[in-house]
C-alpha positions in Angstrom: -0.1 0.0 -0.1 1.3 3.4 -0.9 0.3 6.6 0.9 0.3 10.3 -0.3 -0.2 13.6 1.5 -1.4 16.6 -0.4 -0.9 20.0 1.3 -2.7 23.0 -0.2 -1.9 26.8 -0.2 -2.9 29.4 2.3 0.0 31.9 2.8 1.8 32.3 6.1 -1.4 31.5 8.0 -1.9 28.4 6.1 1.7 27.2 6.9 1.0 27.8 10.6 -2.3 25.8 10.5 -1.0 22.9 8.5 2.0 22.5 10.9 -0.3 22.6 13.9 -2.7 20.2 12.4 0.0 17.7 11.4 1.6 18.0 14.9 -1.8 17.3 16.5 -2.3 14.2 14.3 1.1 13.0 15.2 0.4 13.3 18.9 -2.6 11.1 18.2 -0.7 8.5 16.5 -1.3 9.6 12.9 2.1 10.6 11.2 1.0 12.0 7.9 4.7 13.0 7.4 5.5 9.3 7.0 3.8 9.4 3.4 5.4 7.7 0.6 4.7 10.7 -1.6 4.2 14.4 -0.4 3.0 17.1 -2.8 2.7 20.7 -1.7 1.3 23.9 -3.3 2.4 27.3 -2.1 2.3 27.1 1.7 1.9 23.3 1.5 5.2 23.2 -0.5 7.0 24.7 2.4 5.5 22.5 5.1 5.8 19.4 2.9 9.4 20.1 2.1 10.1 20.2 5.9 8.5 16.8 6.4 10.2 15.4 3.4 13.6 16.5 4.7 12.9 14.8 8.0 11.7 17.6 10.2 9.0 16.7 12.8 5.7 18.4 12.4 5.8 19.1 16.2 9.1 21.0 15.8 7.7 23.1 13.0 4.5 23.9 15.0 6.5 24.7 18.1 8.6 27.3 16.3 5.4 29.1 15.1 3.8 28.9 18.5 6.8 30.4 20.1 6.1 33.6 17.9 3.4 34.5 20.3 6.0 34.7 23.2 8.4 36.9 21.2 6.7 39.5 19.3 8.7 41.8 17.2 9.9 45.0 18.8 8.1 48.1 17.5 10.1 49.7 14.8 8.6 53.2 15.0 7.1 52.9 11.6 3.4 52.4 11.1 2.4 48.8 10.8 1.7 47.8 7.2 -1.6 46.2 6.6 -1.6 42.7 5.2 -1.2 42.6 1.3 -4.4 42.9 -0.8 -4.8 40.0 -3.1 -8.4 40.9 -4.2 -7.1 41.4 -7.8 -5.5 38.0 -7.8 -8.7 36.2 -6.7 -10.6 38.0 -9.5 -8.2 36.9 -12.2 -8.2 33.3 -10.9 -11.9 33.3 -10.8 -12.0 34.0 -14.5 -10.2 30.8 -15.2 -12.1 28.6 -12.7 -15.5 29.7 -14.2 -14.3 29.0 -17.7 -14.7 32.5 -18.9 -11.2 32.4 -20.3 -8.7 29.8 -21.0 -6.9 29.0 -17.7 -3.5 29.0 -19.2 -4.1 32.3 -20.8 -5.2 33.9 -17.5 -2.1 32.4 -15.7 0.1 33.9 -18.3 -1.5 37.3 -17.7 -1.1 36.8 -14.0 2.6 36.1 -14.6 3.0 39.2 -16.7 1.7 41.2 -13.8 4.0 39.4 -11.3 7.0 40.0 -13.5 6.2 43.7 -13.6 5.5 44.2 -10.0 8.0 45.7 -7.6 8.9 43.3 -4.9 12.0 42.0 -3.0 14.5 40.3 -5.1 14.7 36.6 -5.6 17.6 35.9 -3.2 16.1 38.0 -0.4 12.8 36.1 -0.8 14.6 32.6 -0.6 16.7 33.7 2.4 13.3 34.7 4.1 12.5 30.9 4.4 15.4 30.6 6.9 18.2 28.1 7.4 15.9 25.1 6.7 15.8 25.9 3.0 18.2 28.9 2.2 21.3 27.3 3.4 20.8 24.0 1.6 23.2 23.0 -1.3 21.9 24.3 -4.7 21.1 20.9 -5.9 19.6 19.5 -2.6 16.4 17.4 -2.8 14.7 15.1 -0.4 15.5 11.4 -0.8 11.9 10.6 0.0 9.1 11.3 -2.5 8.4 15.0 -2.7 7.1 17.4 -5.3 5.8 20.9 -5.4 3.9 22.9 -7.9 4.5 26.1 -9.9 3.4 27.9 -13.0 5.6 29.3 -15.8 5.1 33.1 -15.5 5.5 33.5 -19.3 3.4 30.7 -20.7 1.0 29.9 -17.9 2.1 26.3 -18.1 1.7 24.2 -15.0 4.9 22.4 -13.7 5.6 19.8 -11.1 9.0 20.0 -9.5 10.2 16.7 -8.2 13.5 14.8 -8.1 13.5 14.1 -11.8 13.3 17.8 -12.6 16.8 18.3 -11.3 16.2 21.7 -9.6 17.2 22.7 -6.1 14.7 22.5 -3.4 15.0 26.1 -2.1 14.2 27.7 -5.4 11.6 25.2 -6.2 9.7 25.8 -2.9 10.2 29.6 -3.3 8.6 29.3 -6.9 5.6 27.6 -5.4 5.2 30.2 -2.8 5.7 33.1 -5.2 2.3 34.8 -4.7 2.1 37.1 -7.8 2.4 40.8 -7.0 3.7 40.2 -3.5 6.7 38.0 -4.0 9.2 37.8 -7.0 8.9 35.2 -9.7 11.7 32.6 -9.1 14.1 31.7 -11.9 14.7 28.0 -12.6 16.3 26.7 -15.7 16.4 30.2 -17.1 12.6 30.8 -16.8 10.5 32.7 -14.2 7.9 30.7 -12.2 5.1 31.7 -9.9 2.9 30.1 -7.2 1.4 26.8 -8.2 -1.8 27.9 -6.6 -2.6 29.7 -9.9 -3.6 26.4 -11.3 -5.3 25.1 -8.2 -5.2 25.7 -4.4 -4.4 22.0 -3.9 -3.5 20.4 -7.2 -4.5 17.2 -5.5 -5.0 15.3 -8.8 -1.2 14.9 -9.2 -1.3 12.4 -6.4 -3.5 10.0 -8.4 -2.4 6.3 -8.4 -1.5 6.0 -4.7 -3.8 3.7 -2.4 -4.5 6.2 0.3 -4.4 10.0 -0.2 -5.0 12.6 2.5 -5.7 16.0 1.2 -5.3 19.0 3.5 -7.0 22.1 2.0 -7.7 25.5 3.5 -11.0 27.4 3.4 -12.0 30.9 4.7 -14.9 31.8 7.0 -17.6 34.2 6.0 -20.1 32.0 4.2 -20.3 31.1 0.5 -19.2 33.4 -2.4 -18.3 32.7 -6.1 -14.6 32.3 -5.4 -15.2 29.8 -2.6 -17.8 27.9 -4.6 -15.4 27.7 -7.7 -12.6 26.6 -5.4 -14.5 23.9 -3.8 -15.8 22.6 -7.2 -12.2 22.4 -8.4 -11.3 20.5 -5.3 -14.3 18.1 -5.7 -13.1 17.4 -9.2 -9.6 16.6 -8.0 -10.9 14.3 -5.3 -12.9 12.6 -7.9 -9.8 11.9 -10.0 -8.1 10.3 -7.1 -10.9 8.1 -6.4 -11.5 7.1 -10.1 -7.9 6.1 -10.2 -8.4 3.6 -7.4 -7.4 5.6 -4.3 -9.0 6.0 -1.1 -9.0 10.0 -0.7 -9.7 11.6 2.6 -10.1 15.3 2.8 -9.3 17.5 5.8 -10.7 21.0 6.0 -10.3 23.7 8.7 -12.8 23.3 11.5 -14.9 26.3 12.8 -12.3 27.2 15.4 -9.5 27.1 12.9 -11.3 29.3 10.3 -12.0 31.8 13.1 -8.2 31.9 14.0 -7.3 32.6 10.4 -8.9 36.0 10.4 -9.9 37.8 7.1 -6.5 37.5 5.2 -4.3 34.4 5.0 -1.3 36.8 4.3 -1.5 38.3 7.8 1.4 36.7 9.5 0.3 38.1 12.9 -2.3 35.3 13.0 0.2 32.4 12.7 0.4 31.4 16.4 -3.4 31.3 16.7 -3.7 29.4 13.5 -1.1 26.8 14.7 -2.8 26.5 18.0 -6.1 25.9 16.4 -4.7 23.3 13.9 -3.1 21.6 16.9 -6.4 21.1 18.6 -8.1 20.0 15.4 -5.5 17.4 14.7 -5.6 16.0 18.2 -9.4 15.9 18.1 -9.6 14.0 14.7 -6.6 11.7 15.0 -8.6 8.7 16.2 -11.0 8.9 13.2 -8.1 9.0 10.7 -5.8 6.4 12.3 -7.6 3.4 10.6 -7.5 5.0 7.2 -3.7 5.9 7.4 -2.7 2.7 9.1 
């Protein structure tokens, strides 16, 4: 039996919640990090890369929870509001509703990303810390791991894995490159952006495994066209997994977690609360998932 773990996108808040969730599940005897194959998109690419490199979810969550005890000292400058990604959701919605060809929309998003003023590539990669930025350029996990990205010029979807022969740090950075906020990342001479431009989860790339656990984020606040289209896309991906013979289980944030997220998944101040909520959710649901995961 082969097992796969899919980790979806969700900004800094999503990283925190996924880390907490996985730590809570591990406490309950369900180690999703032991999957034969881990695939991550955006936030999920960072969390997944840590698991694939052997880091324990408990340690990842503990580092985020500690942020609450060590708030940054005031700089004297006004605190910047979280980035506004409304325009990006609008563009993605055009593709998900079929109003325009998805690849065409992604290329347009890529063009806007390349024109935006952001930090440079190297500074962005270093922001991930020692766990990624100090790895050798060609480092890649020995365990099955992949992360998603999109060619900023063509809109083509790509999957970075061991066979792609790219370094882990740049691959994960490309998957996390939210257009307009972070810089496109150059790999093999081409610029790449967030794999979430195709799908928030890209769960269908895990087809062929016997058991697949998909971790996806959602926001509170009722239903709206963006949420409906995102969920329809996720439902279609789950169907692909099942049609290919896999037992696919979906984990979504519970009510306490969605409350902890706040209104903007890019608001890093929410990270400790999101991690704490994820930890509690993971502990609460471990027993129900233990039989599935084995």
